[in-house]
N, C-alpha and C positions, 0 to 999 in steps of 0.2 A: 671789223665795218659791222656798223649798228642794223639789230631783225629788220624786213623790210624795204630795209634802202639798200638803192643801185649802184652797184659794186662800180670803184673810179676804177680808174689806167691805174693807180698805185698798188690798190685791194689785187688786180689782175696780177702786176708782177708781183705782188708779195707770194700768192698764193705756185705762181709759178715756178718762181728760187723756193717754194716749201716741198714741190712735188718733183723739181729735177732733185733736190737736197736725198731725198726718198720719204718724203710725209706722203699726208693723204690728198685727194684727191677733191677741191671744196667742190662740189658742183655744185654751192652757193652761189662763187664764185668763178671757175670756167665753167662752166654750165654740165650739162651728160659728158660722160663721154660713151655715148650709144650701142651696141654691140647687134646684130642680129639674136632672136632669137627666135627664126619661126614665119609662118603666119595665121592668122583666124579668116575667118568666112566674113565676106564683108556687108553678107547681109539677104541678096539677093535672094529670091527664089526656087533657081536652080541648080544653086549651091556652084559654080565654075567656079569665080570669085573668089579670091585673098589678098589678104591684105598682110603688109607686113606688118610683123609687132619687131619691138626694140625694150632692149632690158639696158641701162647703163652698167655699166664694168667695176663703178666707182662703190657704188653705193646700191647697186640692185634694186631705185625704180624700174619700173614699170610704164612703157607707153600704151599696153595693152589694142597695139594697133589707130592710135586717134596720132596720128601723127600725116605729114605733109604729102608722102607716095598714098597711104590710104586715101586721100582723099582726094588724088588722081582716080584709081583705080575704084573707086566708087560714084564715080563721076564719070570714067569713062562707061564703066554695067547699066550706067541710068540710062546715057544717052543710046545705048548699045538696044535697051528695054525700051523705049519709047520709039526710034525708029522703026523697031518690032512693032509699033501700033500696041504697046502692055503699060501698061502700071510703070514708072520707074521703083525699082522697091527703097533708095536710098532717100529720095524726098525731092531728084527729080531737078527740070531745071526750068521746070512752065511752073 
């Protein structure tokens, strides 16, 4: 597979076969193997909210809390602050 190209089903099949044979996990073809690394502050001023942080078991890349679950936590935090008549700390819905 050339760099920058989308993996084909054949690329995925070959990468999966290599992993099964004991080879390395190719994140560029198979995607990251995320595992939980804990959490970080969501950004609100009261400090009550934590967002999940994931690290790839294969390559060590970290999402630093930039993931769909974290987006949901930030949206819930904003809604809670807006309902209390406060400014939304993470951008809000307005």
